[in-house]
C-alpha positions, 0 to 999 in steps of 0.5 A: 419237947421234941415230940412233934417229930412223932407226927411224921405227916407234918412238914419239917419246921424249916419247910413250914417256916419257909412258907412265911419267909416273905414277911418277917412278922408272919414268920415269927408268928409261924415259929411261935405257932410251931412251938405251941404245937410242939408243946401240946404234942404230948397232950395230943398223943395222950388224948389219942391213946385214951380215945383208942384204948378206952373204947376198945376195952369197953367194947371187950369188957362191958359192951359185949358182956351185956345182954344181946347179940353184941359179938357181931363184926358190925359192932366191932367195926362201929367202935373201931370207926368211931374211935378213929374218927374221934382220934381225928376230930378231937385232936383237931379241935384241941389244936384250935382251942389250945394254940393261941397263935392262929395264922391264916391258912394253917388248917393243912398243918392241923389236919396233918397233925390230926391225921397222924393222931387218927393213924396212931388211934387206928394202930392203938385200937387194933393193938388193944383189940389184939390184946383183949382178944387173947386175954380173958373171956368175953362174948366179943367178936374175936377178930384177932384171936390166936 
């Protein structure tokens, strides 16, 4: 697919495969793992977008319009941090669950990929907050109100 290039925290394919150059069998397994990671990269990005936009939209449209004093910054921060943490751990779990080829010592690779998802989730939540702050009326904490 080629979407693996969007995960800039990852080493290049060549650098990753060089770690296994001493053993031909391991290098073939590593190449297969890289291919599988590339195949699920679209799924990881879609899951990250959902884990970012849905909580932000719910915060602005549902949670803050319910009775109570939900317009405080602490609630926005809780949704923000919850979204970013979920954008790290859920893609990490998906990588372990969807990639059939497991090689010892690839946690760093998966963690780098999940870190990219968390960064993209952070950006997406901030973007969604900016959009939601500037459209419509709600009782939410308007951190990005223009």
